[in-house]
C-alpha positions in Angstrom: 0.0 0.0 0.0 2.8 2.4 0.9 4.6 1.7 -2.4 1.4 2.5 -4.3 1.1 5.9 -2.5 4.8 6.5 -3.3 4.4 5.7 -7.0 4.3 8.2 -9.8 1.1 6.7 -11.1 -0.7 7.6 -7.8 0.9 11.1 -7.8 -0.1 11.8 -11.5 -3.7 10.6 -11.0 -4.1 12.6 -7.8 -2.8 15.8 -9.4 -5.0 15.3 -12.5 -8.1 14.9 -10.3 -7.0 17.9 -8.2 -6.7 20.1 -11.3 -10.1 19.1 -12.5 -11.6 19.7 -9.1 -10.0 23.2 -8.9 -11.4 24.0 -12.4 -14.8 22.9 -11.2 -14.4 25.4 -8.3 -13.3 28.1 -10.7 -16.5 27.5 -12.7 -18.6 27.7 -9.5 -16.8 30.9 -8.5 -17.4 32.4 -12.0 -21.1 32.0 -11.7 -23.6 33.1 -9.2 -21.5 31.7 -6.4 -18.7 34.3 -6.8 -19.5 36.2 -3.6 -19.2 33.0 -1.5 -15.8 32.1 -2.9 -14.7 35.8 -2.8 -15.3 35.7 1.0 -12.6 33.0 1.2 -10.0 35.7 0.6 -11.4 38.0 3.3 -11.5 35.4 6.1 -9.4 32.7 7.7 -10.2 29.6 5.6 -11.4 27.7 8.6 -13.7 30.6 9.6 -15.0 30.7 6.0 -15.7 27.0 6.0 -17.6 27.1 9.3 -19.8 29.9 7.9 -20.6 28.2 4.6 -21.0 24.7 6.0 -24.6 25.3 7.1 -25.9 27.8 4.5 -23.9 26.7 1.4 -23.5 22.9 1.4 -22.4 22.8 -2.2 -19.4 25.0 -1.5 -18.7 23.1 1.7 -18.7 19.8 -0.2 -16.3 21.2 -2.8 -13.9 22.5 -0.1 -13.9 19.1 1.7 -13.1 17.4 -1.6 -10.3 19.9 -2.2 -8.8 19.2 1.3 -9.0 15.4 0.7 -7.2 15.7 -2.6 -4.6 18.0 -1.0 -4.1 15.5 1.8 -3.5 12.8 -0.8 -0.9 14.9 -2.5 0.8 15.4 0.9 0.6 11.6 1.5 2.2 11.0 -1.8 5.1 13.3 -1.0 5.7 11.7 2.4 5.5 8.1 1.1 7.8 8.9 -1.8 10.3 10.7 0.4 10.7 7.9 3.0 10.6 4.9 0.5 12.0 5.6 -2.9 14.2 8.6 -2.1 15.4 7.1 1.2 16.6 4.0 -0.7 18.4 6.1 -3.2 20.0 8.1 -0.4 21.5 4.9 1.1 23.1 4.0 -2.1 26.7 5.1 -2.8 26.0 6.1 -6.4 25.0 9.8 -6.8 24.5 10.2 -3.1 24.9 14.0 -3.2 22.2 14.4 -5.8 19.9 12.0 -3.9 20.5 14.1 -0.7 19.4 17.3 -2.5 16.3 15.6 -3.9 15.5 14.1 -0.5 15.9 17.5 1.2 13.6 19.1 -1.5 10.9 16.7 -0.8 11.2 17.3 3.0 10.9 21.1 2.3 7.9 20.7 0.1 6.2 18.5 2.7 6.9 21.1 5.4 5.6 23.9 3.1 2.4 22.1 2.6 2.0 21.5 6.3 2.6 25.2 7.0 -0.2 26.0 4.5 -2.5 23.9 6.5 -1.5 25.6 9.7 -1.9 29.1 8.1 -5.5 28.1 7.0 -6.5 27.1 10.5 -4.7 29.4 13.0 -4.6 33.1 13.6 -7.2 35.4 12.0 -7.9 37.4 8.9 -10.1 40.4 8.2 -9.9 41.4 4.6 -11.1 44.5 2.8 -12.5 46.1 5.9 -13.6 49.8 5.7 -12.9 51.9 8.7 -13.1 55.6 9.7 -11.5 57.6 12.5 -12.7 56.3 15.9 -13.9 52.9 14.6 -13.1 49.8 16.6 -12.6 46.6 14.7 -13.0 43.2 16.4 -10.3 40.9 14.9 -10.8 37.9 17.2 -12.3 37.1 20.6 -9.3 38.7 22.3 -8.0 41.1 19.7 -9.3 44.5 18.6 -8.0 47.4 16.5 -8.8 51.1 16.9 -8.4 53.5 14.1 -7.1 56.6 15.9 -6.5 59.0 13.0 -6.6 59.1 9.2 -4.9 61.7 7.1 -5.2 61.9 3.4 -3.3 64.4 1.2 -3.8 62.8 -2.2 -6.0 63.5 -5.1 -9.7 63.6 -4.4 -10.4 61.7 -7.7 -8.8 58.6 -6.2 -11.5 58.4 -3.5 -14.2 58.1 -6.2 -12.5 55.4 -8.1 -12.5 51.7 -7.3 -10.9 48.4 -8.4 -8.0 48.2 -10.8 -8.4 51.8 -12.1 -7.6 53.3 -8.7 -4.6 50.9 -8.1 -3.1 52.1 -11.4 -3.3 55.7 -10.3 -1.9 55.0 -6.9 1.4 56.8 -7.6 3.5 58.9 -5.3 2.4 62.1 -7.1 -1.3 61.3 -6.7 -1.2 59.7 -3.2 1.6 61.7 -1.5 2.3 58.7 0.9 4.4 60.7 3.3 1.2 62.7 4.3 -1.4 60.0 3.7 -1.6 57.4 6.5 -3.7 55.9 9.3 -2.7 55.6 12.9 -3.9 52.5 14.6 -3.8 50.9 18.1 -3.8 47.1 18.7 -5.4 45.8 21.9 -5.5 42.4 23.5 -8.2 41.8 26.1 -8.7 45.6 26.3 -5.1 46.4 26.9 -2.9 48.2 24.4 -0.2 46.1 22.9 1.1 48.4 20.2 0.5 51.6 18.3 1.7 52.4 14.8 1.3 54.1 11.5 0.2 52.3 8.3 0.7 53.6 4.8 0.0 52.3 1.3 2.5 49.5 0.7 4.0 50.1 4.2 2.1 47.8 6.6 2.2 48.1 10.4 3.5 44.9 12.0 3.3 43.6 15.6 4.8 40.2 15.8 2.9 38.0 13.4 0.0 40.6 13.0 0.1 42.7 9.8 -2.1 45.7 9.3 -2.2 46.6 5.5 -3.7 49.7 4.0 -5.2 48.9 0.6 -6.9 52.2 -0.3 -8.4 55.4 0.9 -12.2 55.7 0.6 -14.8 58.4 0.9 -17.6 58.0 3.4 -21.0 57.8 1.9 -22.9 58.5 5.1 -20.2 60.7 6.7 -19.9 63.8 4.5 -16.4 65.1 4.2 -14.8 62.2 6.1 -12.1 60.0 4.6 -11.7 56.4 5.5 -9.5 53.5 4.7 -9.9 50.0 3.4 -7.6 47.6 5.3 -6.7 43.9 5.6 -5.6 42.7 9.0 -3.9 39.3 9.2 -2.3 37.2 11.9 -0.2 34.4 10.5 2.0 32.7 13.0 3.9 30.7 10.4 4.6 33.4 7.8 8.3 33.7 8.6 9.1 29.9 8.6 7.1 29.6 5.4 9.2 32.2 3.5 12.4 30.8 4.9 11.6 27.3 3.7 10.3 28.6 0.4 13.6 30.4 -0.2 15.5 27.3 0.8 13.5 25.2 -1.7 14.2 27.6 -4.5 17.9 27.5 -3.7 17.9 23.7 -3.6 16.0 23.6 -6.9 18.8 25.7 -8.5 21.5 23.5 -6.9 19.8 20.3 -8.1 19.5 21.8 -11.6 23.2 22.6 -11.7 24.1 19.1 -10.4 21.9 17.2 -13.0 22.3 19.6 -16.0 24.4 18.1 -18.8 27.0 20.8 -19.5 28.9 18.7 -22.1 29.1 20.4 -25.5 27.2 18.6 -28.2 29.4 17.6 -31.1 29.0 19.6 -34.3 27.5 17.6 -37.1 29.9 19.1 -39.5 32.9 17.8 -37.6 31.6 14.2 -37.6 
C-alpha cells in the first residue's frame, strides 16, 4: 500500500483529479456563487468553512473534496520521500544528488503543512472599511482602533475603485508621506502596540500585519475620509518564507548538479 502511495502513477492521478476539481471550483466561482468564494479571501479559511458549512452545502462539499485531494498529495510526498528517495540516499552512487532531492521533498512537505497551519490558525479580516474612531473586532481577544486618518492625495482617487484606482496610486497622486492611518492594537482591552500604516507600508506587531489597501470616501459621513484595510495574523509566515527560499535554492542546486553541460558535437565535424 505504501509503495502505491509513493508511485508516480498515484501522484499523477491525484494531481489530475486535483486540477479538474480546482477547475470545477473556478466555474462555480465564476457564476452566481462568486461572492461566496470571494469571501474565502477575506477570512481565515477555517472561519469561512464554518460559515458556509450550514448555509452553502455545495461550496462546503467542494472544499472538503479539495482538502481530501490536498491531503492525498501530501501523503504521496511523504510516502515517496521515505521509501524511494530514502533507498536512493542509502546507495553510494549519486549520493549527493539524492541528498538534495530528498531535502527538497522534505521542504515541500513542510511547506504544505505550513499552508494547513496558516489556514486554521490566527485570524484574517480582509477589505475592511474603517473611519477615525472605529473599533474593529479581529478575534475574541484582539481589537484594532483607528485613531486617525490623514489623506493628502488627489480627491479623484477616492471616487474610483478596483484596478483603475490601483493604477493611479502613484506617489504624485497619493503623497504617501502625508497620507496614512494611525492605529492601536489591543488584547483583552489592553494596548499592545501603536503604529502608522501607509499604502505599501504595513504596520507589524509580531505575526500581525495591518495593511492599508486604499483610501475611501464616506457615503454617510460627509467630508470624512476612511481606509480599506486587511488585518492578518499568520504565526507561520516567517518559517514559510524561509523554507520557500531554501526550496528555490535547492532547486537551483539540483538543476546545476543534474544539468548536462557537455558540449554537443557539431554535425559538420563528424
